[in-house]
C-alpha atoms as an extended CHARMM CRD file, in Angstrom:
* protein
*
       109  EXT
         1         1  MET       CA              0.0090000000       -0.1510000000        0.0020000000  PROA      1               0.0000000000
         2         2  LEU       CA              1.3150000000        3.4940000000       -0.9360000000  PROA      2               0.0000000000
         3         3  GLY       CA              2.6180000000        5.3620000000        2.0110000000  PROA      3               0.0000000000
         4         4  VAL       CA              2.8450000000        2.6910000000        4.5140000000  PROA      4               0.0000000000
         5         5  PRO       CA              6.2790000000        2.1830000000        5.7650000000  PROA      5               0.0000000000
         6         6  SER       CA              7.8720000000       -1.2730000000        5.4470000000  PROA      6               0.0000000000
         7         7  THR       CA             10.8580000000       -2.7840000000        7.2860000000  PROA      7               0.0000000000
         8         8  PHE       CA             12.8640000000       -3.3690000000        4.1640000000  PROA      8               0.0000000000
         9         9  GLY       CA             15.7860000000       -1.1570000000        3.2410000000  PROA      9               0.0000000000
        10        10  TYR       CA             16.0490000000        0.3220000000       -0.2800000000  PROA      10              0.0000000000
        11        11  LEU       CA             18.9110000000        2.0110000000       -2.2780000000  PROA      11              0.0000000000
        12        12  ASN       CA             19.2430000000        5.7200000000       -2.6990000000  PROA      12              0.0000000000
        13        13  PHE       CA             21.8780000000        6.9220000000       -5.2140000000  PROA      13              0.0000000000
        14        14  GLN       CA             22.2920000000       10.3910000000       -6.2600000000  PROA      14              0.0000000000
        15        15  HSD       CA             25.0040000000       12.5080000000       -8.2130000000  PROA      15              0.0000000000
        16        16  SER       CA             27.7480000000       14.2360000000       -6.0190000000  PROA      16              0.0000000000
        17        17  ASP       CA             30.4630000000       16.5440000000       -6.1070000000  PROA      17              0.0000000000
        18        18  VAL       CA             32.5880000000       14.3580000000       -3.7550000000  PROA      18              0.0000000000
        19        19  GLY       CA             35.1660000000       13.0150000000       -6.2990000000  PROA      19              0.0000000000
        20        20  ASN       CA             33.8010000000       10.7280000000       -8.8000000000  PROA      20              0.0000000000
        21        21  ALA       CA             31.7810000000        8.9140000000       -6.2390000000  PROA      21              0.0000000000
        22        22  GLY       CA             27.8740000000        9.6580000000       -5.8720000000  PROA      22              0.0000000000
        23        23  ILE       CA             26.3920000000       10.0620000000       -2.4950000000  PROA      23              0.0000000000
        24        24  GLY       CA             23.9140000000        7.1530000000       -1.4820000000  PROA      24              0.0000000000
        25        25  GLY       CA             23.5550000000        3.7280000000       -0.2030000000  PROA      25              0.0000000000
        26        26  VAL       CA             21.2140000000        1.5330000000        1.6200000000  PROA      26              0.0000000000
        27        27  VAL       CA             18.4890000000        3.3280000000        3.5400000000  PROA      27              0.0000000000
        28        28  ALA       CA             15.8960000000        2.3710000000        6.1950000000  PROA      28              0.0000000000
        29        29  GLN       CA             13.0840000000        4.0800000000        8.2760000000  PROA      29              0.0000000000
        30        30  PHE       CA             13.0750000000        4.0680000000       12.0610000000  PROA      30              0.0000000000
        31        31  LEU       CA             11.2330000000        5.9950000000       14.6260000000  PROA      31              0.0000000000
        32        32  ALA       CA             13.1350000000        8.8380000000       16.3820000000  PROA      32              0.0000000000
        33        33  ALA       CA             13.7630000000        8.7150000000       20.0300000000  PROA      33              0.0000000000
        34        34  GLY       CA             14.5750000000       12.5560000000       19.9300000000  PROA      34              0.0000000000
        35        35  THR       CA             14.9640000000       15.2540000000       17.6140000000  PROA      35              0.0000000000
        36        36  LEU       CA             17.2480000000       14.1730000000       14.9250000000  PROA      36              0.0000000000
        37        37  LEU       CA             19.2330000000       16.4670000000       12.4640000000  PROA      37              0.0000000000
        38        38  VAL       CA             20.1560000000       15.6760000000        8.8400000000  PROA      38              0.0000000000
        39        39  GLY       CA             23.7350000000       14.3130000000        9.2130000000  PROA      39              0.0000000000
        40        40  ASP       CA             23.3180000000       13.1050000000       12.4940000000  PROA      40              0.0000000000
        41        41  VAL       CA             25.3420000000        9.5940000000       13.5550000000  PROA      41              0.0000000000
        42        42  VAL       CA             22.5690000000        7.5800000000       15.2110000000  PROA      42              0.0000000000
        43        43  PHE       CA             22.3310000000        4.2550000000       17.1180000000  PROA      43              0.0000000000
        44        44  ILE       CA             19.4490000000        1.6650000000       17.9730000000  PROA      44              0.0000000000
        45        45  SER       CA             18.1400000000        2.3880000000       21.3370000000  PROA      45              0.0000000000
        46        46  GLU       CA             16.7250000000       -0.4310000000       23.6920000000  PROA      46              0.0000000000
        47        47  ALA       CA             13.1990000000        0.8690000000       22.4230000000  PROA      47              0.0000000000
        48        48  GLU       CA             14.1170000000        0.0720000000       18.7400000000  PROA      48              0.0000000000
        49        49  THR       CA             14.1130000000        3.5230000000       17.9690000000  PROA      49              0.0000000000
        50        50  VAL       CA             17.2630000000        5.7130000000       16.7540000000  PROA      50              0.0000000000
        51        51  ASP       CA             18.7600000000        8.2750000000       18.6800000000  PROA      51              0.0000000000
        52        52  LYS       CA             22.0180000000       10.4500000000       19.1260000000  PROA      52              0.0000000000
        53        53  SER       CA             24.3480000000       10.1250000000       22.1380000000  PROA      53              0.0000000000
        54        54  VAL       CA             27.5450000000       11.6660000000       23.6150000000  PROA      54              0.0000000000
        55        55  THR       CA             28.5300000000        8.1630000000       25.1000000000  PROA      55              0.0000000000
        56        56  ASN       CA             30.7370000000        6.1030000000       22.8960000000  PROA      56              0.0000000000
        57        57  ALA       CA             29.5540000000        2.6510000000       24.3290000000  PROA      57              0.0000000000
        58        58  ASP       CA             25.9160000000        3.5360000000       22.5710000000  PROA      58              0.0000000000
        59        59  TYR       CA             27.6490000000        3.4050000000       19.2250000000  PROA      59              0.0000000000
        60        60  LEU       CA             28.2360000000       -0.2760000000       19.6170000000  PROA      60              0.0000000000
        61        61  LYS       CA             24.4590000000       -0.3210000000       18.2640000000  PROA      61              0.0000000000
        62        62  PHE       CA             25.5750000000        1.9660000000       15.3720000000  PROA      62              0.0000000000
        63        63  ALA       CA             22.6160000000        2.0890000000       13.0360000000  PROA      63              0.0000000000
        64        64  GLY       CA             23.8860000000        4.8710000000       10.2060000000  PROA      64              0.0000000000
        65        65  ILE       CA             23.5280000000        8.5490000000        9.1480000000  PROA      65              0.0000000000
        66        66  VAL       CA             20.2220000000       10.3260000000        9.2430000000  PROA      66              0.0000000000
        67        67  VAL       CA             19.5280000000       11.2620000000        5.5960000000  PROA      67              0.0000000000
        68        68  GLY       CA             15.9160000000       12.4300000000        5.7660000000  PROA      68              0.0000000000
        69        69  GLY       CA             12.5400000000       12.2870000000        7.6380000000  PROA      69              0.0000000000
        70        70  GLN       CA              8.9690000000       13.0770000000        8.1710000000  PROA      70              0.0000000000
        71        71  THR       CA              9.6030000000       16.7580000000        9.0390000000  PROA      71              0.0000000000
        72        72  PHE       CA             10.1660000000       17.1510000000        5.0660000000  PROA      72              0.0000000000
        73        73  SER       CA              7.0350000000       15.1440000000        4.1830000000  PROA      73              0.0000000000
        74        74  SER       CA              4.2810000000       12.8210000000        5.7590000000  PROA      74              0.0000000000
        75        75  ILE       CA              6.2080000000        9.5250000000        5.0060000000  PROA      75              0.0000000000
        76        76  GLY       CA              9.5870000000       11.0940000000        5.0280000000  PROA      76              0.0000000000
        77        77  GLU       CA             11.8390000000       12.4340000000        2.2940000000  PROA      77              0.0000000000
        78        78  LEU       CA             15.4020000000       11.8590000000        1.3120000000  PROA      78              0.0000000000
        79        79  ILE       CA             17.6380000000       14.9620000000        1.3400000000  PROA      79              0.0000000000
        80        80  SER       CA             20.1110000000       15.3490000000       -1.4750000000  PROA      80              0.0000000000
        81        81  LEU       CA             21.4500000000       18.9340000000       -0.8660000000  PROA      81              0.0000000000
        82        82  THR       CA             24.4730000000       19.6860000000        1.3640000000  PROA      82              0.0000000000
        83        83  THR       CA             22.7410000000       22.8090000000        2.5910000000  PROA      83              0.0000000000
        84        84  GLU       CA             20.2240000000       20.8040000000        4.5520000000  PROA      84              0.0000000000
        85        85  VAL       CA             22.6070000000       19.2200000000        6.5730000000  PROA      85              0.0000000000
        86        86  GLY       CA             21.8320000000       20.2830000000        9.9860000000  PROA      86              0.0000000000
        87        87  ASP       CA             18.0860000000       20.7560000000        9.2240000000  PROA      87              0.0000000000
        88        88  THR       CA             15.5130000000       19.0440000000       11.5620000000  PROA      88              0.0000000000
        89        89  ALA       CA             14.8070000000       15.8580000000        9.9890000000  PROA      89              0.0000000000
        90        90  ALA       CA             12.3150000000       14.2140000000       12.6340000000  PROA      90              0.0000000000
        91        91  THR       CA             11.1040000000       14.8790000000       16.2570000000  PROA      91              0.0000000000
        92        92  VAL       CA             10.1430000000       12.4460000000       18.6520000000  PROA      92              0.0000000000
        93        93  GLY       CA              8.0150000000        9.5650000000       17.5410000000  PROA      93              0.0000000000
        94        94  GLN       CA              8.3650000000       10.8180000000       13.9140000000  PROA      94              0.0000000000
        95        95  TRP       CA              9.7990000000        8.7100000000       11.0540000000  PROA      95              0.0000000000
        96        96  VAL       CA             13.6370000000        9.3040000000       10.0790000000  PROA      96              0.0000000000
        97        97  ILE       CA             15.4700000000        7.9930000000        7.4710000000  PROA      97              0.0000000000
        98        98  VAL       CA             18.7120000000        6.4500000000        8.0590000000  PROA      98              0.0000000000
        99        99  GLN       CA             21.3660000000        5.4380000000        5.5830000000  PROA      99              0.0000000000
       100       100  VAL       CA             22.9060000000        2.1480000000        7.1630000000  PROA      100             0.0000000000
       101       101  SER       CA             25.8200000000        1.8750000000        4.3000000000  PROA      101             0.0000000000
       102       102  GLY       CA             27.2020000000        3.9460000000        1.3390000000  PROA      102             0.0000000000
       103       103  ILE       CA             28.5430000000        7.5770000000        1.1000000000  PROA      103             0.0000000000
       104       104  ALA       CA             26.5820000000       10.3810000000        3.1300000000  PROA      104             0.0000000000
       105       105  TYR       CA             27.2220000000       13.7770000000        4.2770000000  PROA      105             0.0000000000
       106       106  ILE       CA             27.4150000000       14.0440000000        8.1510000000  PROA      106             0.0000000000
       107       107  LYS       CA             26.9260000000       16.9440000000       10.6590000000  PROA      107             0.0000000000
       108       108  SER       CA             30.2100000000       17.8130000000       12.7480000000  PROA      108             0.0000000000
       109       109  ASP       CA             29.6700000000       19.6180000000       15.9520000000  PROA      109             0.0000000000
């Protein structure tokens, strides 16, 4: 059914100005445990949501990089512009799109 999230990942590849490589890779939808920004590095929490942390041990459950979310559309939208890195992708309980492998832009604090 259209608009119903699945548990299956899918591929997202786009042209990039990062050398000859394009950004993209396997992405999956998760529920956000807190406010997440495009480019955040996230882990899978005990509640099976994704969140960010300042505790290194949490990243033993590494999920990937936030590349989009429900803030941009009702079912989640992938972001392809570097200018959107740092924008809010999702808040608590909203869908967030996480890239689990490949090349992605990250947010550096």
